[in-house]
C-alpha positions in Angstrom: 0.0 0.0 0.0 1.4 3.4 -1.0 0.5 6.2 1.4 0.0 9.4 -0.7 0.1 11.8 2.3 0.8 11.9 6.0 -0.4 14.4 8.6 1.0 15.0 12.0 -1.9 16.5 14.0 -0.4 15.8 17.4 -0.9 18.6 19.8 -4.0 19.9 17.9 -7.4 19.8 19.5 -10.9 19.3 18.1 -11.8 20.2 15.4 -8.4 20.9 13.9 -7.3 17.2 13.2 -10.4 16.5 11.2 -10.3 19.9 9.4 -6.7 19.2 8.4 -7.7 15.7 7.2 -10.6 17.0 5.1 -8.4 19.6 3.4 -5.6 17.2 2.6 -8.1 14.5 1.3 -9.4 17.1 -1.2 -6.0 17.1 -2.9 -5.9 13.3 -3.3 -7.3 11.1 -6.1 -9.9 8.5 -5.4 -8.3 5.3 -4.1 -5.3 7.0 -2.6 -4.4 6.5 1.1 -3.7 9.1 3.8 -2.3 8.6 7.3 -2.9 10.9 10.2 -1.3 10.9 13.6 -3.3 12.6 16.4 -3.3 12.6 20.2 -6.6 14.5 20.7 -8.9 12.2 22.7 -11.9 13.5 20.7 -10.3 12.3 17.4 -11.1 8.7 18.3 -14.8 9.7 17.9 -14.4 12.5 15.3 -12.4 10.7 12.6 -14.6 7.6 12.3 -17.7 10.0 12.3 -16.1 12.1 9.6 -15.4 9.0 7.5 -18.9 7.7 7.9 -20.4 11.1 7.0 -18.1 11.8 4.0 -17.9 8.2 2.7 -14.2 7.8 3.0 -13.0 4.4 4.1 -11.3 4.1 7.6 -8.8 1.3 7.1 -7.4 1.2 10.7 -6.7 3.0 13.9 -3.6 2.0 15.8 -2.0 3.3 18.9 1.7 4.3 18.9 3.7 6.3 21.4 0.6 7.9 23.1 -1.0 8.9 19.8 -3.5 7.3 17.4 -2.6 6.6 13.8 -5.5 6.7 11.4 -5.2 5.2 7.9 -7.9 6.2 5.4 -8.7 5.6 1.7 -10.3 8.4 -0.3 -13.5 7.2 -2.1 -14.5 8.1 -5.6 -17.6 10.1 -4.6 -15.5 12.8 -2.8 
């Protein structure tokens, strides 16, 4: 899997991680992957909700060094 973009949103609080994610997803082509690292406790709820509402595919959420790493795939409809 080739990750097209990576975002470091550590230290940012709601809603900034999701806003950065949305902006960067707009620049990607359908089917491309993006990874975001965030440590905002609200992101655990906000990122899956954003994916559900926007139609992007949330591939995984992993925990590394006190932060969550979100892997998403941009869908064709967005």
